[in-house]
C-alpha positions in Angstrom: 0.1 13.7 -8.4 2.7 11.7 -6.6 3.6 8.0 -6.6 4.2 6.1 -3.4 5.4 2.7 -2.2 3.6 1.5 0.9 4.5 -1.7 2.7 1.9 -4.2 4.0 2.8 -7.1 6.3 0.6 -10.1 6.2 1.7 -11.0 9.7 -0.1 -7.8 10.9 -2.9 -7.2 8.3 -4.6 -9.5 5.8 -4.8 -7.2 2.8 -6.3 -9.6 0.3 -9.2 -10.4 2.5 -9.8 -6.8 3.3 -9.8 -5.9 -0.4 -12.3 -8.7 -1.2 -14.6 -7.7 1.7 -14.6 -4.0 0.9 -14.9 -4.2 -2.9 -11.2 -3.1 -3.5 -11.3 -0.3 -0.9 -8.8 0.1 2.0 -8.5 2.8 4.6 -4.8 3.1 5.4 -2.5 5.2 7.5 -0.8 7.4 5.0 -0.1 10.8 6.4 0.5 13.5 3.7 -1.0 12.0 0.6 -3.3 13.8 -1.7 -6.4 12.7 -3.7 -5.3 11.4 -7.0 -1.9 10.1 -5.8 -1.0 6.5 -6.8 0.1 3.9 -4.2 2.0 0.8 -5.0 1.3 -1.7 -2.2 4.4 -3.7 -1.4 3.9 -7.0 0.4 6.7 -7.6 2.8 8.7 -10.8 3.0 8.3 -13.7 2.4 6.4 -12.2 -0.7 8.8 -9.3 -1.2 6.9 -7.7 -4.1 4.6 -5.0 -5.2 1.2 -6.5 -5.8 -1.4 -3.7 -6.0 -1.8 -0.4 -7.7 -4.2 1.9 -5.8 -5.5 5.4 -6.1 -6.0 7.8 -3.2 -9.7 8.8 -3.3 -10.1 10.5 0.1 -7.7 11.8 2.7 -7.5 13.5 6.1 -9.6 11.3 8.4 -8.9 9.3 11.6 -9.1 5.6 12.3 -12.5 6.2 14.0 -13.9 7.6 10.8 -12.4 4.8 8.7 -14.0 1.6 7.4 -14.0 -1.0 10.3 -11.2 -3.3 9.3 -10.5 -4.8 12.7 -11.3 -8.3 11.6 -8.4 -8.2 9.2 -5.8 -7.1 11.7 -3.7 -9.9 13.2 -2.1 -7.4 15.7 -5.1 -5.6 17.1 -2.9 -3.7 19.5 -1.1 -2.0 16.7 -4.4 -0.9 15.3 -5.6 0.4 18.6 -2.4 2.4 19.0 -3.0 4.1 15.7 -4.0 7.8 15.9 -2.6 8.8 12.6 -4.1 10.3 9.5 -5.8 7.9 7.1 -6.5 7.9 3.4 -9.0 5.8 1.4 -7.3 3.8 -1.3 -9.2 2.3 -4.2 -7.8 -0.7 -6.1 -6.9 0.1 -9.7 -5.1 -3.1 -10.7 -3.5 -6.3 -9.3 0.0 -6.3 -10.7 2.3 -9.1 -11.8 4.2 -9.7 -8.5 6.8 -11.9 -10.1 8.0 -9.0 -12.2 7.9 -6.6 -9.3 10.0 -8.4 -6.8 12.3 -6.5 -4.4 15.2 -7.6 -6.5 13.8 -6.1 -9.7 12.7 -3.0 -7.9 16.3 -2.5 -6.7 17.5 -2.8 -10.3 15.1 0.0 -11.1 15.8 2.7 -8.5 14.6 1.4 -5.1 17.3 1.6 -2.4 17.3 -0.6 0.7 14.4 -2.4 2.2 10.9 -1.1 2.0 9.9 -0.8 5.6 7.8 2.4 5.6 5.9 4.6 3.2 8.2 6.3 0.7 7.9 8.3 -2.5 8.5 6.2 -5.6 11.5 7.1 -7.7 10.7 8.1 -11.3 12.8 5.2 -12.6 10.8 2.8 -10.5 7.4 4.3 -11.6 8.4 3.8 -15.2 9.5 0.2 -14.6 6.2 -0.7 -12.8 4.0 1.0 -15.4 5.9 -0.9 -18.1 4.8 -4.2 -16.6 1.1 -3.4 -17.0 
């Protein structure tokens, strides 16, 4: 099992609405993730925090096989241009975003800005799990 940090930009995709509509399930471009991996969803600025902990429950399918989430995409062109591998993510827990700000994440092992999917450093995993 691996831990990942994956960014989500509300200017492009309304994650909260999608989670509510799909009972805590998202189909997300993830590439090489495995069933059982844990994903910490990072909300980009102005939020700048990790808000959701999710589990990978299915992998290796295309956008055309994914849940139809077009209604939640603000930038439909970005969705249409996507031909990458998807994974199904299931919400495990909504986290305390105040504790998991980018500032605090940087104090606990995250380097730079979170602009793309990345593996989560052990120190960061321990910090996030300690906030539960």
